[in-house]
N, C-alpha and C positions, 0 to 999 in steps of 0.2 A: 403733648404730647407731651400727657407729661411724661419724662421718662422715661417717651413715651410714652414707655407708658404702659400699663400694666391695669387691669381691672376686672371686678368679680362680683357675682350675687352667689356668694356662698362656696361651697367645694365645688358643687356640679357645674356651676357657671364658670369657676375658674378653669375645670377642665376642658369645657366647651369653648373656651377663649384660648385652649393652646398655651396657659402658662407653663405645663410642665415639660414642654421640650422646645428644642430649636428646629426651625426650618431646615431641611437638606439643604449642603452647599452646594452654589452651581457655579458655572463659570462666569466671567466678567465680560471682557470686551474679546471680541475673536475677531480674525481677519477674514476676507472675503472667502476663502477656502474653508472657514469655519474648524481650523485645523487645531489652533493653540491661543491661548490669553495672550495678549498683547497690549500694551499701553503706548508704544511708538506711536509718534505724532505721524509716521511716515504709513501706518498702517490704517487702512480704512475700517472706520467702526461701522460694524454690521449690526450686532447685538449690545443693548444696553441692559445691564442687571440692576435693577431697582429693589431695595429692601422696603417692607413696608409691614405696618403691624393692623390687628384688626379694627381699632378706632384711630381717626384721626383724618387728614384731607389726602392722604395717600390713596387709602382704599376707596375713597370717594372718585379719585381720581381714575383709579383703576378700573372700577364699574362704569364710569362713564365714557370710558374709551377714547377721549378726544386726544390725549397725550400720546396713545399709541398710533394713532391716525397722524397725528402731525411731524411725528417722528418716521413714521413709514414712509411719508413724503421725502423724506432725507435719505431714505433707505437704510433706515434702522429699524429693528425689531424689538421691542420691549419686553424682557424676561424678569415677570415680578416674582420676588422671592420673600415668602412671608417670614415673620421673626416674632417670638412672643414679646419680646420688649424691647427698649432702647439699647441696654447694655450689649444684648446680644447682636442685636443689626450691627452696632458700631463694631462689634468684635467680628461679624462678616464681612463689614467694607475692611476690617485690618488685613483679615487674613485673604482677600481677594475675590469674595463668593458673591458680592455685590460692588458695585463704582459709586451708588447714591442712596441717600435713605434719610428718613426723619427721627427726630428724636426731640426730647425737651432739652432743658437746661443742663441738668445734671451729667446725664451720660457723657456728651462730647467732652467736660471737662478731665474725667475719668481715664477716655480713649484717649486724649492729647497727653493725657500725663504717661500714658503708657506706649504712645507711639507718635511719632512726627508725620506721619502720613494723613492725617485727618485734615481737611478744609471745609472752613463753614462757607455756604454758597449764599444762603438765604435764610429770610427768618419772616414768621407771620408776625403781627403787632403783639405787643402785651396782651396777656390775658388774665389779670390778676384776680379775677372773679372766679376764675374756674379751680381756685384750690383753697381750701378753708381748714380751718381748726374746729372739731365738731365735739360736742358732747350728747349724752342722752338727753331726751326730752324732759325726764324728772331728775336729773343731775343738779346737785346745789351748787354747781359752779356757775358762775355768772359773770365774770372777766377773768382776762388773761392773767391778772396777779392772783386769783383764786386757784391757779395751777400748782402753786408753791405746796412742794410734798406730796403732789399728786402724780398718776402713773400717764404718761402720754405716748401713745403710740406712734409710729410711723416706719415707713420705707428707708432705709439707712442710706444716707448719701444721694436720695432723691431731690428733685425740685422743693417738696415740702420740707425736707431737712432744713434749706436755707428759710422757707418762711418761718418756722419754728424760731430759729435763731433770730431773727428779726422782730418777731412778736415778743420775745422774750426781752431782748435788747430794749424794746420802745416801753416796755413795763417794767425797766430795771431789775429783771430776774436774769439768772446764769441756767445753764444746762445742769449745772450741778445743784441746783434748789428745786429740781424737778427728776422723777425717776422716769428716764426714757426707755421704751421698749421697743425694740427694732424687729420687726415682722415684715413680711411682705404684705400687700392689700388683701390678699384672700383670708389670711390667716389674722390680720389686723381687724378686719371687718367682724369675724369670728369673735374676738377677745373683745372689742367694743361691745358687741352685741349683747354678751353673756354677762359683761359688768366685770370682766377680769382687767380693763383698763378703766381710767377714766376721761380720757379724751383720745381723739384721733386726728392726725394731721393727714389731710388726703386730696388728691385732686380728680377731676373729672375724667370719665364718668362715674368712678367708685363714688365720689362726692354727691352726685346728683341720685345714685341709688340708696344711698343712706338718707338723704333727704327724705325721699319719696316713699322708700319701703322700711325704713327703721323710725322714721318721724325723728329724726337727729336734729338738734338745733346748733344753729350756726354761731360759736362765739366769735370768730373773726375770719375774714377771706384775706386775700393777699394785697387788697386795694390801700393803695398810698404807702405800701411797703415793699412790693417785689413787682417784677415786671412779668414773669411766667411766660417767656417767649418761645414758640416750637420754632425749631432749626432744621435746615436742609443741609446735608453735609454730604461730602464727596472724596474720593481717593485724589489723593495732590496730583499725581500725573494724569488722571483722568481729566480734573479740572484744568490743568495747566495746557494739555494738548487739544481739548474739545470746547472752546468758548462759545461757540455758535449750539452745541448741542445743551450745553448750560444755560445759555438764553431761551433757547426753545422749551426747557424744562419749567424755569421761573416764568416765563410767559405764559404757560399752559396752568401752573400751579395758580398764579394770581386768577387768571380766568376761572379758574374753578372757584377759587374761594367768593369771587364776584357772584357766581351762581348760587353757591351755598346760602349766603347773605340774605339773597332774594327768594330763594327755595328751600329754605330749613326744614321743612315737612318732607320734601322729596328727599332732601340729604338724609335725613334721620331713617326713612324708609330703606334707602340704599345700604346703610349700616345695619339695619334691624336684624336680620338673616345671617352676617358676617358674624357679630358679636353675642348674640343670642340676647341681647339686652331689650328690656319693653321700650317701648317706641317714645314714650313720654319722658322715660331717663333719656334716652339718645335727643331729644328735642330740646330738652333744657341744657344739656352738655352742649350741644350746638350753638345756643343761643350766647353761650359763654365765652366762644372762639375768639381769637383775633382775625379779623378779615383783612385778607390782603397778603401776597408774599413779595416782598423786595428783597435788595442786596443788601447785604451788611453795613449799617451806618457805624461811624466812630462811635456815637452814643451806646448803640446796642452792644458794640465790642467792648466797652466800658463797663456796662451793666454786667456784660459775663465775666468781664474780669472780677468784679465786684464778687462773684458768687464763688468762681475760683479761690480768691484768694481767703474767704470764709472757710472754704473748705480746708484749704491748707493751715488755716490756724486750728480748726478743730482736728487735724491730722486725719483726715479722711482721703487726702491723698499724699504721696510719699515725697512729694517735690513740688515747689512752686512753679506754677506755668504761667505763660504768656500767650494771653488770645489772640493777639495781634501775630503770632507767629503760626497761626494755623488760618490766617485769611490771606488770601492772594491779593495784591494791590488793586487789581482790576475787578473785585467783587465786591470792593468797600466803596460806598458813596458818601 
């Protein structure tokens, strides 16, 4: 997720997926009297606000209801707050409208550069096949090296921005040798479809929809180049004061991915109405997910640091950041 993560099938679907606006902000943690937000460890947590997007693991968790039941047993009510994409979700986390949410690799890097409140809690395994460099079926481009002098469209500062950097580097090319066009997924798809650009770097489920609806040709995926992790993130105070709740969250998320792994068609059906995407597109996208949710390891933290360093070198973030600063000692394994 990636980038959460946005997706579309043309402008109409983009609107149906809520890409034009941000969810209404709501309170985060409340006392038993439900009077005002608090992050104090002495106040009893009664409401947990979770940010989610239309595609990904969290909307499946929401639809199944198991997390709600597990937290209800602890006297905690879940308040689900929808966001159009990862950056908006993490902004919501920063201002306190949620205390927990899901995003891809890139949004947390920008969020950490802007605020010290972000904490990495857990991640799904790498899903490098869930993002790709695409060309049209009739394109004369047959290798990454053929991109020299060509127009490549992508969402600036997203996971696939890092994929493009890695692909170019692996083929002895630089960004200055191609013409990069920065557009969000809905606009990028339109430009790709009408031939205004030569290639598109994109993630699932946009990737799957381009394969199935536009018959786009895959020039390269992230395999053997990038990790493409999905991260679960939290407000620092909440994470420090509620380790048991975090443990419940990670446990239930992991249980859900176990279910999704063996019930992929059912999982796709849960997302069909929510996203407005075709069932086969969702089934393909889900099959390329990373299954399992675990605490952040030192290796994953280093891989995320590599992304952050690359973004800093490209001047996508204003200052160098250290991923370890956003990881609590008790969340790293």
